[in-house]
N, C-alpha and C positions, 0 to 999 in steps of 0.2 A: 655647453662645454666645448672647447676647441682643443684639438691635439695638433702639435707642431713637431716636425722632424727637422733638426738643425745639423748642419755640417760646419764644425769649427775650422777656421783656417788661420794660419800664421799664429799659432798659439804662443803666448808669452807667459812667463812666470807671474803668479799673483803673489803680491807681498803678504806676509803673515801679520804685518803691522795693522792693528785694528783701527787706529785713529786716523791715519792718513793713507791716501792711495799710493800705489807704486810710483816712484819718481824715477826720472831718467836724467842724464846729463845733457843739457842743450848744447847747441853749437857755441864755440868759444866766443863769438862776437854777440851772442844773444844776451841781453840784459833783462833780468827778471823784473817785470813791471810791479810797481807798488802803488798803493793808494792809502789815503787816510779816511777813517770812518769814525764818526762821533755817534755814540749810542746814548741818547738822553734817558734819564731815569724814568720819565713818564711814558716812554715808548713801551715799556714792559709792565706798566702798572694798570690796574683797573680804572684808576682815576687819573685825570689829566692835571690834578692839583699837586701841591706840595704834600709830602707825607711827614708825619711826626713820630719820633721815637720817644717813648715814655718809660716810666719805671715799671709799669705792668707789661709793656711790650717793648723790651729793651733792644730788640733786634729787627732789622729790616733787610730784605735781600732784593737784589735785582739780578737778572740772568742775561747772558748773551752767548752766542754760539760763533764758531769759526768754521768756515767751509773746509772740507777735507783737502782741497787743492790749494789751500792758503796757509800761511804761517804768520804769526805776529812777531815783528822785529822790535817794536817799541810800544809801550802802553803806559798810560797814566790815567788817574781819576781826577777830574776837575770837580772838586767838592765844594758846593756852596751851601752854607748852613747858618742858622741862627740859634744859639743856645739860650736856655732860660737864664735870666739875670740872677736867679736865686741859687744857682749851683755854686759849690765851693771850688775855687780855682785850683788847678793842678791835681787835686784829688779826683776831679771829674774829668773823664777821658772819653774819646771816641776812637774805637778800635776798628780797623779796616782789614777784613779778611778776603782772600781770594781762594776759593776751593779749600777752605779751612786752613790755609796758610796765612799767618799774620803778616800783612804788608807794612803797616805803620800804625803807631799809636799817636793820636793827636791829643796832647794835654791842653785842656781848655784854660786859657789865662784870663785874668781879670779884665784885660782890654777887649777880649773877644765876647764876653758875656753880654747878652741882650742886643748884640749887633750882628749885622750880616757879615760873614767871613767867606773868603775864598782861599782854599788850600789845594795845592797840587800834590797828589799822592802817587809816587812812582810805583809801577807794577813790574815785577820781574817776569819777563815773557816766558821763562822756563816753566812757570806754574800754570800757564794757559793751556787748556785742553780744547777738545771739540765743543764740549758743553761746559759752561763756566757759571759759577755763582759768586757774586760779590756780596759780602755781608757786612753791614754796619752794626756795631754793638755799642750801646751807651753804658758807660760806667758812671752813674750819676750820684752825687752826694749833695745834700742840702743841709745836713746837720751832723754834728760830731757823733752823736749817739741817738739811739731810739728812732731810726728812720722808718718811714712807711713807704713802700714802693708805689702805693696808690696816691701819694701826695701829688697834687696838681702842679706843683712847681718843678717836678722832675720831667723835663722835656727838652728836646732839641729838634728844631724844624729843618728838614732837608729840602732844599729848593728843587722844583721840577726842572730847573735849568742845569742842574748837575749832570755831568756826562762822563762816559768812558771814552777816552781818546786813544784810538788804535792806529798804528801804522802797519799795514798788511802787505805782505809780499806773496806773489803767486809762485807756486811750486811747479816745476816741470813734470808733467805726468807721462807715464807710459801709455801707449795706445792699446788699451786693454778694455774690452767690453764687459769683463767680469764685474766691473763696478757700475755698469750702466743702470739707471740713466745719468749717473754722475759722469762728467762734470756739467752736463747740460742743465740739470737741475739737482741741487744738493738739498737733502732734507734738513740740513743744519742752517741753511740760508733762509732767513725769515723775510727777506725782501721779495717784492713781486717778481715773478718770473718774466724775463725779457729774452725771448728766443727767436732770432730771425730765421726765416725760411727762404732759401735762395732757389730761384728757377733760372733756366738758361735764357728765357725771354718771357713773353706773355704766356702763361700756362694755359693748356687746354683744360677741358672739364675734368678729365680723369686725373690729371696732375693736381688740380685744385681739390678734388675729392680725396686724393691720397694725403695731401697736406692737412685737410680738415680732420680726417680720421686721426692723424698723428697729433694735431693740436688738441683734440678732445682727450687723447690719452695723456698728454702732458698736463692738461687741465686737471685730470684726476689726481695727479701727483702734486700739483701746485695747491690745490684745495683752497684753503682760506687765505693764502698769500696774495692771490690775484695773479693774472697772467696776461701777457701780450705777445703777439707773434707778427712782427713786422715782415711784410713780403718784399723781397728784393729781386729785381729782374736784372740778371747778368751783372751783379755788383758783388764785390768782395766784402764780406761782413767784417766788422771790427770787433767781434766778440764770438764766443762759442755759438755755433749755428748749425742748422740742418740744410743740406744741399741735395736737390733732386736731380738725378742724372739718368739719361737713357743712352743707348749706344749711338743714337742719332742726334740727341739734344743734350748739350752740356754747356755750362758757363765758360767764358773764355779762360778764367783762371784754372780750369780743370780740362782744358782742351786735349791734354795728353793723357788723361785718365784712361786706363785700359778698358776695353769692352768686356762685357760679362756674358755668361751663358745661362744665368738664373738670377732670381731676385737676391740682391746682396746688400748687406749693411756693413759699413766699414768706418772706423775712426781713423782720421788722418790729421796731420798737423796743418795749421794755417800756412799758406805759402810764404807769408812775410813774417810770421810770428809763431815760433814753436810753442809758446805758452797758451795759444788759443787752439782749440780742437774743433774740427768739423766732422759731423756725422753725415756720411755720404750714403744716400738711399739710391741704389742703382738697379737697373734692370734692362732687359732687351727692349722692352717697350713699356707703355703706361700700365698694362695689366700686371707686369712684374712689380711696378711701384706700388700698386694697390696691395699686392700679395706681401710685399716687404713690410709695409706699415702695419698690416694686420698681424704679421709675425711679431713686430715690436709690441703691438697692443695686447698680445696674448701669450707670448713665450719668452719674455726677457730672462726668466729664471734659468734658461738654458744657455744664455749668452756667455762667451768667453773668447779670449784671443783678440786679435786686431779686427777680424771680420768674421761674419757668419753668413751662410747661404740658407735661404728658406727653401726647404724641399717640398713641404706639403702642409696644407691647412685644411682641417675638417671641421665643419660646423655641425655639432652634434645635437644642439637643442636651441630653439628660438627663445628670446627673452619673453617674459610674461609682463603684463601691465603692472606698474607700480612696484617692480622688484629692484629698483635702483639701490645699489649697495649703500649709499649714503642716506637713504630714507628708512624710516621705521617700517617694520612689517605691518601689513594690513590683513594678513590671513592668519596670524597667530600673535600672541604676546611677544614683545621685544624685550630681551634681557638687557640690563644695564651694561653688561660686559660687551654686548654687541655695539653699544653706543660709545664705549670707552675709546679714547683717542691716544692716550699714553699711559704708561705703566702705573704711575702713582696717582692717577686722577681721582680714584674713589676713596682715598684715605687722606687724613690730615692730622696734624699734631701741633702742639704748642700750648703755652699757658692760656692763650686765647686763640684756639685753632682757627685757621683760615677757612672760609666756606668752601664746600665741595661743589663744583659746577659741572653740570652735565647737559651739553647742548644736544638737540635732536631736530630732525627735519621731517615735516609731514608733506604728503601729497597735497597740493593746494586745493584740489577738488574734493577732499574728504568732507562728507556731509555730516556735520556734528550738531546741526540745529535740532533743538529739542532734547538732546542727550542730557541725562542727569549728571553726567561727569565721566571722565576717563578713569578707569580702574588702575590703581597702582598697588602692587604688592611689594612692600619695602622691608628688607631685612638689613639690620645694621648692628654694629658693635661699638662699644665705647668703654673707656676706663671709668672706674667707680668715681662718681662725683662726690664732693664733700658732703658729709652727713647733714640732713635737714636743709639742703640747698634747694634753690628754685631753678636748677639747670634745665635747659630745654633743647630739643631739636626743633628748629624753625625751618619750615619748608616754604619756598616761594617759587613762582613761575613767572618769568618775564617781568621781574620786579614787582609782582603782586603777591601779597601774602596768601598762602593756601592753608597751612596747617601747622600746629605746634604740638609736640609730645614731650612730656616731662622725662628727664633722664632719671629713671628709677634706681634705687639702691640695690634692688634685687631683680632677677629676671622676671618678665611677665609670663603669663600662661602660654601664649603662643610661641615664645622663644624656647620654653622648656619642651614643648611638643616637638620643636624642630631640632632640639639638642644643641642650641647655640650658646648656652650660658656659661660654659666652663672652658672656653678657649682662651688660653694665655691671660687669665685673670681679666678678661673683657666681659662685660655684661652684654648679652645679646637681646635683641628685641625684634619682633615681627609685627608690622602694622599693615592694614589695608585701608586705603582711603581713595577718594576721587578728587580729581582736579577739574576746575570749572572750564567748560569748553570756550567760554567767551574770552578767556585769557590766552587762548592758543592762536598761533599764526603759522606761517610756513616754517620759519626758523625760530626755534624756541630754546630757552635755557632754564633748566630747573636747578635751583640752588638749595643745598642742605647746609644749614649753619648750626653747629654744635656750640651752643652758648652756655658756657660753664660759669656758675657763680663760685668764686674761689675765696678761701679763707686767707686773709692777708695780715701779716704781723704788724705791730706798731705799739705805741704806748696805750695804757689804759687810764682810767680815771684815778687810779691809786698811784700813778707815777711809775709803775713797773713796766719795763720793756718786755715785749713778747715777740720773738723773731721766729719766722718760718722760712723754710727753703721752698722757693718757687719751683714746682715740678711741672713737667709737660703733661698735658692731657692728650690722649690718643683716641681717634674714632675712625671708623671705616664703613662704607656702604658695600653690602654684599653684591657681587657681580651677578648673582642669580635673581636679584630683584627684577621685577618686570613692570612694564607699562603696556596697556592693552588697547590697541587701536583697531582690533579686528571686528568684523561683522558690521562695519559702517558702509553706507552707500557712497557712491562717487557722483557728485552733482554740484555744479557751481554756476554763478552768473558770469557772463562774459560780455564784452572783452575786459580783460584784467591784465594790464601790462605789468602790474606789481608781481603777479605770479610768474610772468615771463622773466622779469629782471632777477627775481630771487630764487627761482627754481627751474627756469627754462621751460615752463609749462605753456602750452599743452604738448610741446614737442617731446618733453622728457617723460611723458606717460609710458612710453617704451624706452628703456634706458639706452638702447642702441640706435634710437631714432629711426626705427624700421618703418614708421608711418609718417615720416617727415620728408617733404619735398622742398628743395631750395632753388629759387630762381635768382640767377646772377646775370650781369650784362654779357653780351656776346664777346666784347673785347674789354675786359675789366682792367682798370688801372691798378697799379700796385697797392694803392690805398684801399681799393674796393676788395681786393683779395685779403688784405689785412683785416678788413671788417668781417669777412667770412670766417677767417681763422679765429679771430677774437671771440665772436659770438658762439661758435661751436666749442672753442676751448672753455668758455664760461659755462656752457651747459655741462660739459664733462666734469668741471670742478664741482658742480651742484649735484650730479647724479652718482659720480664715482665709477662710471663705465664709459668706454670709448664709443664713439658714434660709428660703429662698424657697418650699419645698414642704411645710412642716409642716402637719399637720392638727390643728385645735383644736376641741374640743366640750365640752359640759356634760352630754351624754347617754351614759352608760356603755354602753347597749345598742347604740349605733352603732359602737363601736370594739372591743368585747370579742371579737368573732368575726373581726376583721380580721387579716390576716397582717402585723402591724406591731409594733414595739416601743412600749410604752406608758409615758408619764410622767404620774403622778398628782400633782396639787397640791391639798392640803387634807385630805381624808379618804378612807379606803379604802371602795370600793363594797361594799354589803352582800353581793354575790355572792362576794366574796373572804374574808368574815369567817371562814368555816369551812375555808378552804384551809389545809392543814397546812404549806405553804411560807411562810405569813405569820408571821414570827417576832416581830412586835411589833404590837400594836394600841394606839391612842391615843384616849382620850376626854377630855372636859373634866375629869372628876374621877377616872377610873379608867384604868389602863394595864396592859398585859400584855406580858411579854417572855420569850422562850425563852433559856436559858443553855446554852452548850456544855460538853462534858466538859473541855476545856482552852481557856483564853482566851489569845489572843496579843496582845501589846502592839504588834506591828508586823505589816504585811501578810505573810502566809505564802505561800511559793512553793516547791513546788507546794502547793495546798490539800490538807490532810490530812482526808479525809472522816470518819475516826474521831474526830479531835479536834473537828470541827465538829458532830458529832451532838448532838441535843438531850439534855441531861442532866436539866434540871429547868425548871420554869416558875414565874415570879413574877408575882403580881397585886397591884397597889398602888393604894390610893386616896389622893389628895392634891389640895390646891388650889394646889400649886406649878406653876411654868411649865416646860414641856418641849416639845421638838419632836424630830423624828427623820427619818432617811432610811433606807429599807429597799429591798432588792432581792430579787426572786424570779423564778422561771420562770413564764412565761405558762401558765395551765392550758389554753389553747386551741391554741397552737402551740409545740411543744417547742423550736424554734429561736429563739423570741422571749422577750424579757425585760420585766419590769415594774419600774420604779423609782418609789417613792412618796415625796413630800416632805410630811410630816405635821406639823401643829401643832394644839395644843389651845386656842389663844387668839390674839388679835392680838399679844400680847407673845411668844408662841411663834413666830409668823411673823417677828418682829423677830430672835429668836435664829437662826432658820433663814437669814434673809437675811444676817445678820452672818457666818455660817459660809460662805455661798456667795460672799461678796465679800472675805473675808480669806484670803490664801494660807496663813498658818500654821494656821488652823482647818481649812481645806479639806484640808490635808495630813494631818490626823488621821482623815479619813473613809476607811474601808476595810471589807472583809468584806461581810456581808449586812445588818447593822444598825448604824447610827450614831445614838446617843442624844445629843441636844444639850440641855444644861442651862446654867444661868447659871455653873456651875463649869467648863464646857468641853465637849469632845466625847469620848465613849467609844464605841469601835467593837468589834463582835463578829463573828466568823465562826461562824455557827451555822445549823444546818439542813442540808437535803439539798443536794448539789452536782450541778450539771448542766453540760453542755458544749454550746457552740455552735461552728459551723464544721464542716468535713469533713476527714477524713484517709483515705488509702488503707487498705484492709482489713488489709494486712500490718503497717502501723504500729500500727493499732488492736490487732491481736493481740499485738504486741510490748509495747505499753503495758500491756495487761491482764495479760500474764504477768509483767511487771516488778513489778506490784503484789502478786503472789503468788509469792514466790521458791521456795516448796516445790513449787508446781505447775510452775514453770519447771524445777526440777531433775528432777522426775518426767517432765516432757515431754522433757527432754534425754535421760534414760535410755531412755525409750520410743523416741525417734528413733534412738538408738544401737542398740537391740535390733533395730528394724526394718531399719536399714541393714546390720547384721551378718547378719541372716537373709537379706536380699536378696543380699548378697555371697556368703554360703555357698551359696545356691541357684544363683547364677550360676556359681560355681566348680564346683559339683557337675555342673551341666549340661555345662559345658565338658569336665570329666573323662569323663563318660559318652560324649560324642561322640568323644573321642580313643580310648577303649577300643573303641568300636564300629568305628572305622576300622582299628584294629590287628587286630581279629577278622576284618574283611573282607580 
């Protein structure tokens, strides 16, 4: 826990308007910048395909957000759709709503039926808020009387190419830190974060460390969006940015910035554009910069006014292993409420309710081998299903079916014991089950689907019509439900670049990177500093905690003998050139790589040492661009690992940064070597396998024997012989004692 004392300076009023930040009047000659943005329907959908509106599911929605420092000046929906040819013209309609306000009714004509159509629907910008929901509703008719909403001819296909076309204008903001970290990152902006960090020149180690800590903190805010932090040396940024300033070192565009007497954080206008904000991190020296960014990482709840001064920071308690805020607990059960990311995540409604999704992240080295399953205590509620139906709750994990429970008409015994059955006419249920460990990975998603069987009206065999009103079903998962990953050992095979790519492991074992040492070039290029910021920002997005305790150096001799995990950026130190565990070396014109006996296209579990063994070695000379990520065991401490981010040129670093900041490319990184070329990422599991973590001796023996089935069989025979001999010896002794008593 950290305590911070802050002194607010140049306080300004904070607007009471909840939707937009405080605005100010810019200079008379300043023109508010505007941009166009197209939000395609499949960007917000679980599927990248078209979606269909039917009689049973007559509504579909798509959502979009608007940054708090922007406003929409024009908007329209470019709607591409194909209606069923069986629909009755004019009577069948498609209604378009924005935030429950009707924008337009599209009456389907005979010419449109069965054909692809394109309609522009104007949107009144006055109805656009920060969070917006566009809803399409089908009013479909195929018969004059006695219609059945389940009829297969009731449909309209909405193309994935449909999009919302927005013209966005930037608002002039007051320089007020009360809204921080806005506008530098806005929680309503779903795009990847792009936040430049500006230095007066080539930064020294302490300035790089300060920037890395701040990048990791912004990574915790970006989370699933992705993030990149371009480093600029004495260049004026073209967007919202961070600027590092000391009394002796400052970029030319801030050469008249006043000196300071303490660590200071201030929001100022861009020198050429008042609509762009710069966050100036200033101090008397580099130590003040470190203190200032730690103040941001721990005390923004106290920020207000144009600037704040950091007076004091107290470190009260060190982090514990595996306590990353974005990971499940490993010392006790984790409640679903702790995994919840937004307010309505654990509830659903509708005639056919949408599934409830719950993502969660595990420590990559959690040893689940041999476990009968992970215990889940699930409490849920639902509206009464139709009588004698076959409605079910279906549970899946990572797209694999796990369990199914019937939705009963009356509460079960467990829910009665918990007192859950009489809440707002909802039936409660409590279940305990296990999920298979083989379906688990580092990043997981559990899905709960309340599948209702509904009674639908229509004609009967006697020709009489029966109509029913379609009503919504409601269901929710109790936040007190738990999933239990406690009491498991930590042990895994390495190297595993997939764990590094998806969880920052092994560096993230301590969320503040207290046992991480980073080696960077003595005179790094801006693109190398960008790589440092991107990789640390990525780890922050995976742990949820800033890298307050990382060690950064440009001297290999200072860290090679330390009991830490080592991250290398740039080139391999000469001490490691002859290490047999280095399976790839990269130079400007020549590269060397070891190839395995058998190459896997996907991460292998468990790692097969015989497949990963080095089969041959290739040495290639080329002037082409390449970069790589390699993992190996530290030659100094057997429980420590080294991960190296290598590039042969500035363009190679660009490829490396592109991989670190794009999820689809990062997902292809696994094994011990990942080669990055302009054609993509190729990963290899090659070289010796080592293990980190600890297991009891008897589990170690069992794992060893399982790898050698013949030895296991011989051992079993030997144990049987020994037990037989011991039993024979005991029975013989008993027989002798009886005979002796009889003789006496």
